[in-house]
C-alpha positions, 0 to 999 in steps of 0.5 A, spaced: 099 481 635 097 488 638 094 487 645 093 494 649 094 494 656 089 499 658 083 495 655 079 489 658 078 482 654 073 477 653 075 470 652 071 470 645 076 475 643 072 482 644 075 488 647 072 493 652 075 500 653 071 504 659 070 511 658 066 515 664 059 511 664 059 507 658 064 502 655 066 502 647 067 495 644 070 491 638 074 485 636 081 484 638 087 484 633 087 476 634 080 476 632 080 480 626 087 476 624 083 470 624 077 472 620 081 475 614 079 480 610 072 483 613 067 485 608 061 486 612 059 488 619 052 487 622 051 492 627 047 492 634 041 496 634 041 503 638 037 502 644 037 495 645 039 491 651 044 485 651 046 480 656 053 478 657 054 473 652 049 475 648 050 476 640 051 484 639 052 482 631 056 479 626 062 480 622 063 477 615 069 475 612 072 472 606 073 466 610 067 465 614 061 469 618 062 470 626 058 472 631 060 478 636 058 477 643 057 482 648 062 481 654 058 485 659 050 486 660 048 493 658 044 498 653 047 499 646 047 507 646 052 508 640 054 504 634 060 505 629 056 507 622 062 508 619 063 500 619 057 500 614 061 503 608 068 501 610 068 494 614 075 493 613 076 498 618 076 492 623 082 489 620 086 496 619 085 499 626 081 494 631 082 498 637 081 505 634 076 506 628 074 499 628 070 499 634 063 496 634 059 499 639 058 503 645 054 501 651 052 503 658 053 497 663 048 494 667 054 493 672 060 497 671 064 492 676 063 487 670 068 490 666 073 489 672 071 481 671 074 481 664 081 479 662 086 484 663 092 484 657 096 479 660 091 474 661 089 475 654 096 474 651 096 468 655 089 465 652 091 467 645 099 464 646 096 457 645 
């Protein structure tokens, strides 16, 4: 399982990549593997605000429908429109072309409170 060291992780299996004044969010390799083949992604609305733990959208796979949760609070400033026509990118490249949205955090220190790569590896090892 791929767990990049430079990212932060939620216990709900989302990742966060800080970049300047915004963060990029997606689902982890562990999550996409558990879901199976992704066939549809419901993206959040640009301009919407979400609280940590709130729903960002949904991912539908051949196995189930799962909610994607916001790992931190903030305003959605961009979404990966490519996923609308190619939801399989979540399976093929969850940390790259399979990103879901970008957000301006309410509190940038909230990113530091998320799990680091080692803690996420321990969480998913059980």
